N, C-alpha and C positions, 0 to 999 in steps of 0.2 A: 625554566628557560628552554631546556631541551624539548619538553612537551609542547611548548608554544611554537618552537621552530618546526617540529614535526607536523603540527596543525597547519601552519602556513604552507608547508610542503605539499599539502593536499591541493593547493591552488595552482601548482606548477602545470599539471596536465590540462586543466581548463584554459589557462593562459596560452599554452602552446597550441591548443586546438583552435582558439580564437585567432591567433596569429596565422595559423595554417589556412583557416577559412578566408582571411583577407587575401592571402596569396592565391588561393584557388579562384576567388572572384576575379582577380586581375588576369589570371592565365586560363580562365575557363574556356575562352575561345579556341585554345590550342588542343582541347580534348578531341581525340580521334572520332570520326563519325560513328564508328562501331560502338562507342561508349556514350554517345550523345544522350541516350535514354536515361543515364544516371542523373542528368540534370533534373529530370522530373520524378524519377522513381527511386533515386538515392535515399531520401528520407524514409520511404516505406521499407527499403531493404535494411537500413540501419535500425529502424524500429523493430523489425522482425528479429534481428540478431540480438538486440538489446533486451527485448521482451523475453526471448528464450533464456538468456542469462539470468534475468531477474526472476523468472519463474523457476528456473532450475535451482537457484540458490535461495529461493523463498524470500526475496527482498521486495516487499510490497510497496515501499515508498518509491523505489526506482521504477517499478512497473507503472505506477500511477503518474510519475513524472513523464515517462515516455508516452503514456496515453494522452496527457495534456499537450505535449509537443506535437504529436501526430494529428490531433484534432485541429490544432492551430494551423498546421501545414495544409490539411485538407480544406479548411475554411478559406485559406488564402487562394488555393487553386480554384475553388468554386466561386468565390465572391469578389476577391480583391484584385486579382491580376488584371482585370479589365478596367480598373479605376475605382475611385471612391465617389463618383458623381451620383450614384443611386443611393436613396435612403437605406436600402437593405445593406449595401456595402458599408456605409457609414456605421450602421448599427453593429455589424459583425466586427469591424475593425476596432471600434471603441470597446466592445466586449473583450476582444482578444488582448488588447494592451492593458486591460485592468485585471481580467481573470487569470491569465497565464502567469504573470509574475507573482501574483498573490498565492496562487495554487502551489507554485514551486517553492515559495517561501514557507508556506504552511507545511509542505512535505519535508522541508529541511528541518523544521522545528519539531515536528511530531516524532514520537518514539516509533521504532520499528515494531510492527504488529503482524508481520508476515502477510499472506495473501488470502488464503481460503478460510476466512473467518468473518465474524460480524464487523470487526474493525475495518477490514479491507472492503467489505460490502458497503459500509457507511461512507467511507471516503470516496469510493467509486460513485455512490449515489449523489454525493455533493457535486462531483464533476458532471454527472449526467443531468442534475438539476440545473446547473449553469447553462448547459447546452440547450435544454428544453426552454429555459427562460429566454435565451437569445432567439431561438426558433419562434417563440410566441411573439416577441417584439417584431421580428421580421414579418411574420405572417399577419399580424394585426395592423402593421403600418403605424404604430404609435410613435408619431414624430416627437411628441413631448419628451418621452424618455430619452430618445436619441439626442435631442437638443440639450438636455440636462447633462448628458455624458460629455458633450463637447463644450459646454459652457466654461469659459476661463474663470478661475476664482482669484487670479492675480492679474490685474490690468493697470498698466502695461506689464506683460510678463517679463520677469527678470532674465529669462532665458527661453529659447525655443529649440526643440529637438525635432527636426523634420516635421512630419504631419501629426505626430503623436499629440493627442489632446492633453491638457494639463492634468486631468484626472489620471490618465495613463502614465504620465511622467511621475506623478506622485506614487502610483502603484509600483512602478519599476524601482524607484528610489527606496521606498520603504521595504519592498520585498528583498532587494539586494542587501540592505543593511541587516535585515532579520536573518537572511540565509548565511551571510558571512559570520554574524554573531553565533549562529547555531553551529557552523563548521568549527569555529574556534573553541566554543564551549564544550561541544560534544566530541571533538576530535574525530569528526565523521567525514569520510571521503564522499559519501552520498550527499551530505549537506553542502560540501564544497562544490560538488558537481551541480547541484541545484543552483548555487550562486552563479557559477559560470554559465549555466543554461539561461539564467535571467539576462545576463549581459549579452549572450549570443542572440537571444530572442529580441532584445531591445535594438540591436544592430539591424536585424532582419526587419523589424517593424518600422525602421526609418524609411524603408523603400518597399512598401507593401505590394507595389505593382511590378517590382523587378523579380521575376520568378526565379532566375538563377541565383541571385544573391539570397533571397529568402530560403531557397532550397538548401544552399550550402551551409548557411548559418543554423538552420534547424537541424540538419544532419550533424553539424559540429556539436550542437547542444545535446543531441541524443547520444553521440559518442562519449561525451563527458559523463553522462549517467551510466552508460554501459561499462566504461573503464572504472568508474567509481564502485560498481558492483564487484569487480574483480579485486580492487584495492581493499574494499571492506571485507571480502571473503578471506583474503590473505591475512588481514589484520586479525580476524577471528581465529584463524588457524595457527598463527605464529606469535600472537601477542596475548598476554594474560589480561582477561577482561577487567579484573578488579584493579590491578596496579598499573596497567598500561605498558609494562615493560615486556620484552620478548619472553615467550613461554619455554617450557622444557622441549617442545618440538623444535623450536628455533635453535636451542642449544645443541640438540642432537645433530641438526643440519650443520651447524658451525664446527662441531667436533670432528665431523667426517672430512672437513676441508682443512684441518690444521697442518702446520708444518712439523718440524722436529723439535721445536722449542716452544714451550708454553707452560703456563701455571694455572692451576684451578684452585679457587677458594670456595669452600662451602660455608654458608652463613646461616645462622639460626637465631630467631628471636628468643631470648631467655624467658623461661617461665610463661610462655604464651598461653598455655591452657589455663593456668591459674588466673592470668590476666583476663581472659575471656569470661571465666566464671565470675569474676569480681565485677567487671565493668560492662559486660555484655558484648555480643558479637558486632554490633554497630561500631562501637569504639574500637574493637579489635580490628575491624576492617580499615578504619582510619589509621590505625597504627601500621598496618601492613602497607598502606599507601605511602605513609610518611617514610618508612624504612626503605621501601622500593625507590622513592624519589632520591633519597640520599645515596643509595647504592648505585643508581643510574648515573650519578655525578662523580663516581670514583675516578681518581686520576690514574696516570700511568698506562693509559690505553686500555683499561679494563672495560669489559662488556658485561652488563648485568642481565640476569635471567631469573625468573621465578621457577624454582625447581619443584615446588609443591608445598601446600600448607604454609607454614611460617618459615620455610627453608628457601634460601636463595643461593644462586651461584654467580661468581664473577670469574670470567675467563680473561686471561692476559696472554694473547697471542704474541709470540716472539719475545717473551719475558721469562726470566727465571724467577725463582721464589725470592731471592735476595732483592731483586728489583721491585717485586710486587709488595713485599712486606710493609715498607713505609706508607704506601698509599692505603693499605688495608688498616693499618694502625690509626691513620688519620680519620678514616671512615668510622672506625669503632668509637673514637673520641667524639666525633661530631654527633653520632646518634645518642651516645651516653649523655651529652650535654643538652640535647634538644628536649623542650617541654611542650606538651600538648594540653591546652586548656580543656577542662571538663565543664560542661554546661548542663543545666536543667537536671533531668533524671539521673544522668551519669554522676553528677556531683553528690546527689543524695545517696546513691548506691555506694560511691567511693568513700563517703564519710564513715561508713561502718568499719572500714579497714584499709585506710590509705597509707599505711606505714611503709617506710622504705625497706625494701628487701634487696639483698645483693642480687643483681641480675634482674631486678623487677622494676618497681615504679615508686614515685615519690609524691608526697603532698596530698592535700585534700582537694584542691582545686585544679590540679594539673597532674598529668601522668608523664612518666619517662620510662623508656625501655632501654635495655642493653642488648648487645648481640655477642655471640661467640663465633669465632672464625677458625676454620681448619684449612691449612694450605698445603698443597703438594705440587711438584713440578714433574714434567716428563724427564726421565733419566734412564740409565741402564737397568734400573730395577722396575720402574713403572713405564712400560713402553707403549701402552695403548691408552686411549682416552678413558675407557672404563676403569682401567687400573689406577689411573691418576685420580679419577673421581672417588674411587673407593678409598684411596690413600688420604685424600682431603677429608672425606667423611670420617675416617678413623682419627685424623688429627682434630676434627671438630669434637668428637667424643671426648678426647683427652682435654680439650679446652673446657668442656663442661665439667669434667671430673675435677679439674684443678680450681674450680670456683666460678666459671663463667666470666663473661665480660672481658675476654682476652683473645689474642691471636696465637694460634699454636700451629706448629708444623712438624 
């Protein structure tokens, strides 16, 4: 549940930027004359800043999303702001409302492959191919292709959204659903930014001849992508990639800001090396994810971190050890009673030796692990975070010496 809430939180900034864009459209006339140029050049400025961020942090999906949006804005400035009466403008508009949302959705779904490699070149080639196709349609004057793009496939239409043809409405709807699903499934800020950019582009596409509105909403879409790059970079720096919980770097940051009362618990998965040797690293990774998910839900205000390997840390700011112990004991019991089903090859491997071991695993078709926990609090003897961590680590060693699967202080 906590992971799902964090995934939904990625949509907060896109939603805020869309709301801000509506406000800017309403009050755009109040912009001072000295800043009037931002109405036309704002998207180019935001594109340059966002592209610099994406390139600097090697985020290929974000860079291509920004390229897609700036092409859409340049096309609007060149073809659409004078109206859609000309066949060329109709062709460009139809292409934009189909290609832009689908491109953004594809970028939300695709894995990150950085920039300067064959993956980045192939993705850029797809966008370039779309642009060349539209140029060919405009240059050839092929009215048949344009008419097909504008042909309604539901008549009468159950809904109408501005001038957007039904094919474009379908592309926006499908693209938005795909991008939202990618953001929730991948827990990706960039995927969420792409979903928000689809919404912002759809708003802009309602009024293709309104340059100010189009400019503001395209700039808002670009800002979503740029901010998502920063969010994604922060997540990589301060969250563990495998388990999704905060990393040791985030723990160090938190330790530096603690008050005078806190408790640290060091947790270790029992017999994890033997577990990996028996079941394989893939199952071992699943176990670490499961343990991390339980630790992240610990009560008492505890904050979970992955310390390294199979070792985790729970920090209880403002709590002494007596207050933290019941929550840690509950956590230990929850993990001990949890079973993970083995499937396929893992079952066959486990069948050779799936006997119950203290602090280990049970059964032929499922596995279970236990954890040992060491606890220490800040007091007159342990006055620094490092001293408290070392004391908790020492207590963890004693928990293992006494037979594992227990909490020691």
